[in-house]
C-alpha positions as CSV (number, residue, x, y, z in Angstrom):
1,M,-1.0,-10.7,32.8
2,A,1.5,-8.0,33.7
3,I,1.8,-5.1,31.0
4,S,5.3,-4.1,30.2
5,N,6.2,-0.8,29.6
6,A,9.3,-2.0,27.7
7,T,9.9,-0.9,24.1
8,L,10.1,-3.3,21.3
9,N,12.5,-2.2,18.4
10,G,12.4,1.1,19.7
11,L,8.7,1.5,19.6
12,T,6.4,2.2,22.6
13,R,3.5,0.1,23.8
14,T,1.2,2.7,22.5
15,Q,2.9,2.7,19.2
16,L,2.6,-0.9,18.9
17,L,-0.9,-1.1,19.9
18,E,-1.5,1.6,17.1
19,M,0.1,-0.5,14.6
20,H,-1.9,-3.4,15.7
21,Y,-5.1,-1.4,15.3
22,T,-4.1,-0.3,12.0
23,M,-3.5,-3.8,10.5
24,A,-6.8,-5.1,12.0
25,L,-8.3,-1.9,10.5
26,L,-7.0,-2.8,6.8
27,R,-8.1,-6.4,7.4
28,R,-11.7,-5.4,8.3
29,F,-11.8,-3.0,5.7
30,E,-10.9,-4.9,2.9
31,E,-13.1,-7.8,3.9
32,K,-16.0,-5.2,4.1
33,S,-14.9,-3.8,0.6
34,A,-15.1,-7.4,-0.8
35,E,-18.5,-7.9,0.8
36,E,-19.8,-4.5,-0.8
37,Y,-18.2,-5.7,-4.1
38,T,-20.4,-8.7,-4.2
39,R,-23.4,-6.8,-3.4
40,G,-22.8,-4.6,-6.6
41,K,-22.1,-1.5,-4.9
42,I,-18.3,-1.3,-6.1
43,G,-17.8,-2.1,-9.8
44,G,-14.6,-2.7,-12.0
45,F,-11.7,-4.4,-10.7
46,M,-10.6,-4.1,-7.2
47,H,-7.5,-5.9,-5.7
48,L,-7.2,-6.6,-1.9
49,Y,-4.4,-6.1,0.5
50,I,-5.6,-9.0,2.7
51,G,-2.6,-10.9,4.0
52,Q,0.0,-7.9,3.1
53,E,-1.1,-5.4,6.1
54,A,2.5,-5.8,7.7
55,V,4.4,-4.3,4.7
56,G,2.1,-1.2,4.5
57,V,1.7,-0.6,8.1
58,G,5.4,-1.5,9.0
59,S,7.1,0.9,6.4
60,I,4.5,3.8,6.7
61,T,5.3,3.6,10.4
62,A,8.8,4.6,9.7
63,L,7.9,7.7,7.5
64,R,7.4,11.4,8.5
65,P,3.9,12.8,7.7
66,S,5.5,15.0,4.9
67,D,7.0,12.0,3.2
68,K,5.4,10.8,0.1
69,I,4.2,7.4,-1.2
70,L,3.4,5.9,-4.6
71,C,1.6,2.6,-5.0
72,S,0.3,0.1,-7.3
73,Y,-3.4,-0.7,-7.7
74,R,-3.6,-2.6,-4.5
75,E,-3.4,0.4,-2.4
76,H,-6.2,0.8,-0.3
77,G,-4.2,-0.5,2.5
78,H,-1.4,2.1,2.1
79,A,-3.8,5.2,1.8
80,I,-5.4,4.2,5.2
81,A,-2.1,3.6,7.0
82,K,-0.8,7.0,5.5
83,G,-3.8,8.6,7.2
84,M,-6.7,8.7,4.7
85,H,-10.0,8.1,6.6
86,P,-11.9,4.9,5.6
87,N,-14.9,6.8,4.7
88,T,-12.9,8.6,2.2
89,V,-11.4,5.3,0.7
90,M,-14.7,3.7,0.8
91,A,-16.7,6.4,-1.0
92,E,-13.9,6.3,-3.9
93,L,-14.6,2.7,-4.1
94,F,-18.3,3.4,-4.4
95,G,-17.7,6.1,-7.0
96,K,-19.1,8.7,-4.8
97,I,-18.2,12.6,-4.5
98,T,-17.2,12.2,-1.3
99,G,-14.1,9.9,-2.3
100,C,-10.6,11.1,-2.4
101,S,-10.6,11.4,-6.0
102,K,-14.5,12.6,-6.2
103,G,-15.6,8.9,-7.1
104,K,-13.7,9.4,-10.7
105,G,-10.7,7.2,-9.9
106,G,-12.2,4.1,-8.1
107,S,-10.3,1.5,-6.4
108,M,-6.9,1.8,-8.2
109,H,-6.3,5.7,-7.7
110,M,-6.3,6.9,-4.1
111,W,-4.8,10.4,-3.9
112,S,-4.1,13.1,-1.3
113,N,-1.8,15.9,-1.6
114,D,-2.3,16.8,2.0
115,L,-1.3,13.3,3.1
116,G,1.7,12.7,0.6
117,I,-0.5,9.9,-1.1
118,L,0.4,10.6,-4.7
119,G,-1.6,7.8,-6.4
120,G,-2.1,4.3,-6.8
121,N,-1.2,3.2,-10.6
122,G,-3.1,0.9,-12.6
123,I,-0.3,0.7,-15.2
124,V,2.1,-2.0,-14.0
125,A,5.3,-0.2,-13.1
126,A,4.2,3.2,-13.7
127,Q,4.7,4.5,-10.2
128,L,8.4,3.8,-10.3
129,P,9.9,6.4,-12.8
130,I,7.3,8.9,-11.3
131,A,8.6,8.4,-7.8
132,A,12.1,9.0,-9.2
133,G,10.9,12.3,-10.5
134,I,9.2,13.3,-7.3
135,A,12.4,12.5,-5.4
136,L,14.5,14.5,-8.1
137,A,12.2,17.4,-7.3
138,A,12.5,17.1,-3.4
139,Q,16.2,16.8,-3.9
140,Y,16.3,19.9,-6.2
141,Q,14.5,22.0,-3.6
142,G,16.6,21.0,-1.0
143,L,13.9,19.3,1.1
144,D,14.6,16.3,3.4
145,T,11.4,14.5,2.0
146,V,11.8,10.8,1.3
147,V,9.6,9.1,-1.5
148,V,8.6,5.5,-0.7
149,C,7.4,3.3,-3.8
150,Y,5.6,0.2,-3.6
151,F,5.3,-2.1,-6.3
152,G,4.4,-5.9,-7.0
153,D,6.7,-8.6,-8.2
154,G,5.3,-8.4,-11.5
155,A,6.5,-4.9,-12.1
156,V,10.2,-6.2,-11.9
157,D,9.9,-7.4,-15.4
158,E,8.9,-3.8,-16.8
159,G,11.5,-1.8,-18.3
160,A,10.4,1.1,-16.3
161,F,11.6,-0.8,-13.1
162,H,15.2,-0.9,-14.5
163,E,15.1,2.7,-15.9
164,A,14.0,4.2,-12.8
165,L,16.4,2.4,-10.4
166,N,19.2,3.2,-12.6
167,L,18.5,7.0,-12.3
168,A,17.8,6.8,-8.7
169,A,20.9,5.3,-8.0
170,L,22.7,7.5,-10.5
171,W,21.5,10.8,-9.0
172,K,21.5,9.4,-5.5
173,L,17.9,10.3,-5.2
174,P,15.7,10.2,-1.8
175,V,13.6,7.2,-2.8
176,V,13.0,3.7,-1.2
177,Y,12.0,1.1,-3.6
178,I,9.7,-1.5,-1.9
179,C,8.8,-4.6,-3.9
180,E,5.8,-6.4,-2.1
181,N,6.6,-9.7,-3.6
182,N,3.4,-11.8,-2.8
183,Q,4.9,-14.3,-4.9
184,Y,2.3,-14.2,-7.8
185,S,2.1,-11.9,-10.8
186,M,-1.6,-12.3,-11.2
187,G,-1.5,-16.0,-12.0
188,M,2.2,-16.4,-12.6
189,A,4.3,-17.7,-9.7
190,V,7.7,-15.8,-9.2
191,E,9.9,-18.8,-9.8
192,K,8.6,-19.2,-13.2
193,A,8.9,-15.6,-13.8
194,W,12.3,-14.6,-12.4
195,S,15.8,-16.1,-13.6
196,I,17.1,-15.2,-10.1
197,S,15.9,-16.1,-6.7
198,N,15.7,-12.8,-5.3
199,L,16.3,-8.9,-6.2
200,L,19.6,-8.7,-4.5
201,P,21.7,-8.9,-7.8
202,R,19.4,-6.3,-9.4
203,A,20.1,-3.8,-6.6
204,A,23.8,-4.5,-6.7
205,A,23.7,-4.0,-10.7
206,Y,22.6,-0.4,-10.0
207,G,24.9,0.2,-6.9
208,M,22.4,0.5,-4.5
209,P,21.8,-1.3,-1.2
210,G,19.4,-4.3,-1.3
211,E,17.6,-6.3,1.6
212,L,15.3,-9.2,1.8
213,V,12.7,-8.7,4.4
214,D,10.0,-11.2,6.0
215,G,6.9,-9.4,5.2
216,M,4.7,-11.4,7.5
217,N,6.7,-9.8,10.5
218,I,6.0,-6.3,10.9
219,L,8.7,-5.6,13.2
220,S,11.1,-6.8,10.5
221,V,9.4,-4.5,7.8
222,Y,9.7,-1.5,10.3
223,E,13.4,-1.9,11.0
224,A,14.4,-2.5,7.4
225,S,12.3,0.3,6.2
226,K,13.8,2.6,8.8
227,R,17.2,1.8,7.7
228,A,16.3,2.6,4.0
229,I,14.6,5.6,4.9
230,E,17.4,6.8,7.0
231,H,20.0,6.2,4.2
232,A,17.6,8.2,1.6
233,R,17.1,11.2,4.2
234,S,20.9,11.5,4.6
235,G,21.6,12.0,0.9
236,Q,23.2,8.4,0.3
237,G,20.6,7.7,-2.3
238,P,17.9,4.4,-2.7
239,T,17.7,1.2,-1.2
240,L,15.8,-1.6,-2.8
241,L,13.7,-3.7,-0.3
242,E,12.2,-7.1,-1.3
243,I,9.5,-7.9,1.1
244,K,8.3,-11.3,0.8
245,T,4.6,-11.6,1.6
246,Y,1.3,-13.4,0.5
247,R,-2.0,-12.3,-0.7
248,F,-4.8,-14.5,1.1
249,R,-7.2,-13.9,-1.8
250,G,-7.1,-13.9,-5.5
251,H,-5.2,-11.5,-7.7
252,S,-8.5,-9.4,-8.0
253,M,-12.2,-10.2,-6.9
254,T,-13.0,-12.1,-10.1
255,D,-9.8,-14.2,-9.6
256,P,-10.6,-17.7,-8.5
257,A,-6.7,-18.4,-8.0
258,Y,-6.8,-22.0,-9.7
259,Y,-3.0,-21.2,-10.2
260,R,-2.4,-22.4,-6.7
261,T,-3.5,-24.9,-4.2
262,R,-6.0,-24.7,-1.4
263,E,-3.6,-26.5,0.8
264,E,-0.9,-23.6,0.1
265,E,-3.4,-21.0,0.9
266,H,-4.4,-22.6,4.3
267,E,-0.8,-23.1,5.2
268,W,-0.4,-19.2,5.0
269,R,-3.4,-18.3,6.5
270,S,-3.1,-20.6,9.4
271,S,0.6,-20.3,10.2
272,R,1.7,-16.9,8.7
273,D,-0.9,-14.6,9.2
274,P,0.9,-11.3,9.9
275,I,-1.6,-10.3,12.4
276,G,-1.5,-13.4,14.2
277,I,2.4,-13.3,14.3
278,F,2.5,-9.8,15.7
279,E,-0.1,-10.6,18.4
280,Q,1.9,-13.4,19.6
281,M,5.2,-11.4,19.8
282,L,3.4,-8.7,21.9
283,L,2.0,-11.4,24.2
284,D,5.2,-12.9,24.4
285,H,6.9,-9.8,25.7
286,G,4.0,-9.0,28.1
287,I,3.2,-5.7,26.1
288,A,-0.6,-6.2,25.3
289,T,-3.4,-8.6,26.2
290,Q,-5.8,-10.5,24.2
291,A,-8.6,-8.2,25.5
292,E,-6.9,-5.2,23.9
293,F,-6.2,-7.0,20.5
294,D,-10.3,-8.1,20.4
295,E,-11.0,-4.2,21.3
296,N,-8.8,-3.1,18.4
297,D,-10.8,-5.6,16.0
298,V,-14.2,-4.5,17.4
299,K,-13.1,-0.7,16.7
300,A,-11.9,-1.6,13.3
301,T,-14.8,-3.6,12.1
302,Q,-17.3,-0.7,13.4
303,L,-15.1,1.9,11.5
304,S,-15.3,-0.4,8.4
305,E,-19.2,-0.7,8.8
306,E,-19.4,3.2,9.2
307,A,-17.4,3.6,6.0
308,A,-19.7,1.5,4.1
309,E,-22.8,3.2,5.5
310,F,-21.0,6.7,4.6
311,A,-20.4,5.6,1.1
312,E,-23.8,4.4,0.5
313,N,-25.5,7.5,1.8
314,S,-23.1,10.0,-0.3
315,P,-24.1,11.2,-3.8
316,F,-22.8,10.3,-7.0
317,P,-20.7,12.9,-8.9
318,S,-22.7,15.2,-11.2
319,L,-22.5,15.0,-14.8
320,D,-20.6,18.4,-14.5
321,E,-17.8,16.5,-12.8
322,L,-16.9,15.0,-16.2
323,Y,-15.1,18.2,-17.1
324,T,-13.2,19.1,-13.8
325,D,-9.7,18.0,-12.9
326,V,-8.9,17.2,-16.6
327,M,-5.5,18.3,-18.2
328,V,-7.2,20.6,-20.9
329,D,-8.6,23.9,-21.2
330,N,-12.0,23.7,-19.5
331,S,-13.6,25.8,-22.3
332,T,-12.2,23.5,-25.0
333,A,-13.9,20.6,-23.0
334,L,-17.2,22.4,-22.8
335,T,-17.1,23.3,-26.5
336,Y,-16.5,19.8,-27.4
337,R,-19.3,18.8,-25.6
338,H,-21.4,21.3,-27.2
339,L,-20.6,20.3,-30.6
340,H,-21.2,16.6,-30.1
341,Q,-24.5,16.8,-28.4
């Protein structure tokens, strides 16, 4: 087939293929993570991003490197999309010293000051007021930084959601709130939890723009995110995006997902896979070939395998690491340890 140099949604062929590769990398990385979890190499809770790749990649593509993101506990994909090396993410999952949090954070606590990844949060909705505070700091310093805050549909039922949106709107903070509505808050279907069908009335209640977005279409996510980010950067304040998506796996690795039917899961996987939808769009526009998709997938698989090998061969933190990076005077912590030996 003839390859077109035409742009799609203002994105070049190179950018579009890079987005495809990142989506493939997120998918293969999470599959490898699940494999390592079943081998007992990863402990604790682990929440996979499989099925939601278009949200993270589409929105982060619209950001500048200097912009900041905050996430929930389903944040491996966001971290990689923002630039964190898969080796670093996998090592953190393994609890190794080469991880982004020195192996002390685990699956739910990806962090990088350099990349503007200001944490995955295990407490539901904790990141929403923190994002407002970071946006306030940027505004106060006169920076043109935008903060993007990702959260699941379950966080909407927390008071922190309403408090954060109210202050962000009141002070016109440069923050974009993205609800990744994967339609199940753990095992609770959204239609059983929300008294409204979508979040647009809640955005309106706080005087901010709101938009519903197809989270399985990466270009729709990119366009909506770009509008919201430009809105925030120009000083006009926050936007609430409800991006409807679907997680292909259970809430966590230990969740058999009995609350939904296998037929429903098959329908989404077979006809609404965000990677397949994107590939078809690129094929239809003559922008890429199946061979290029296959090449991206091979590279993504290889990098994921290498990440697991890197994590396996990395050392665990030493016992002294228990007393570093804590918010107390180190001498106090050491004294406490000596008194209780």
